[in-house]
C-alpha positions as CSV (number, residue, x, y, z in Angstrom):
1,M,-6.1,140.1,-49.9
2,V,-2.4,140.6,-49.8
3,G,-1.3,138.1,-47.3
4,D,1.9,140.0,-46.0
5,R,1.1,143.7,-44.8
6,E,4.7,144.4,-44.4
7,S,5.5,143.4,-47.9
8,L,3.0,146.0,-49.4
9,G,4.1,148.7,-46.9
10,S,7.8,148.0,-47.8
11,L,6.7,148.2,-51.5
12,A,4.9,151.5,-50.7
13,L,7.9,152.9,-48.9
14,S,10.2,152.2,-51.8
15,L,8.4,154.5,-54.1
16,P,10.1,158.0,-54.5
17,E,6.8,159.7,-53.9
18,V,6.3,158.0,-50.7
19,R,9.8,158.5,-49.5
20,R,9.3,162.2,-50.3
21,F,6.1,162.2,-48.1
22,W,8.0,160.5,-45.3
23,R,10.6,163.3,-45.4
24,E,8.1,165.8,-45.3
25,Q,5.8,164.2,-42.7
26,P,8.4,162.4,-40.4
27,R,5.7,161.4,-37.9
28,M,3.4,159.3,-39.9
29,H,1.6,156.0,-39.6
30,Q,0.4,153.2,-42.1
31,L,-3.3,153.1,-42.8
32,P,-5.0,149.6,-43.2
33,Q,-5.0,147.9,-46.5
34,R,-8.3,147.8,-48.3
35,E,-9.5,145.7,-51.2
36,I,-10.7,147.7,-54.2
37,E,-11.1,147.5,-57.8
38,A,-8.9,149.8,-60.0
39,D,-8.8,149.7,-63.9
40,G,-11.1,146.9,-63.9
41,Q,-9.1,144.5,-61.9
42,P,-8.6,143.4,-58.0
43,A,-6.4,145.9,-56.2
44,V,-5.3,146.7,-52.8
45,A,-4.8,150.3,-51.5
46,T,-2.7,151.2,-48.5
47,G,-1.4,154.4,-47.5
48,F,0.3,156.7,-45.0
49,E,-1.1,159.5,-43.0
50,S,0.7,162.2,-41.1
51,V,0.1,162.0,-37.4
52,T,0.6,165.7,-37.0
53,G,-1.3,167.0,-39.8
54,R,-4.0,165.9,-42.3
55,A,-1.6,165.0,-45.2
56,R,-1.9,161.7,-46.6
57,V,-0.4,159.2,-49.6
58,D,-2.1,156.3,-51.0
59,V,-0.7,153.5,-53.1
60,V,-2.8,151.2,-55.2
61,V,-1.5,148.2,-56.6
62,A,-2.5,145.1,-58.5
63,Q,-3.7,142.4,-56.1
64,R,-2.0,139.6,-58.0
65,T,1.3,141.2,-59.3
66,F,1.7,144.2,-56.9
67,N,2.2,146.4,-59.9
68,V,1.5,150.1,-58.9
69,I,-1.8,151.3,-60.6
70,G,-2.1,154.7,-58.9
71,L,-0.5,157.0,-56.2
72,Y,-2.5,159.8,-54.6
73,S,-1.3,162.4,-52.3
74,T,-3.2,165.1,-50.5
75,C,-2.3,167.8,-48.2
76,R,-5.0,169.0,-46.2
77,G,-4.5,171.7,-44.0
């Protein structure tokens, strides 16, 4: 597991897609990190979810390098 939750959260917040989500959903909270497998390698997923709606964005990074593997956004109303 990524040792420093703030590092992964900061990385995620630096992505343009996540910044756009934050502008559209100013009241959001970070979701817990989860260990997963993506593209055949260990990965970590984290995300942000609107406090006032059901919109969500998830970022998946390689566990060892923090290289972004995927970014998924949903707007559920």
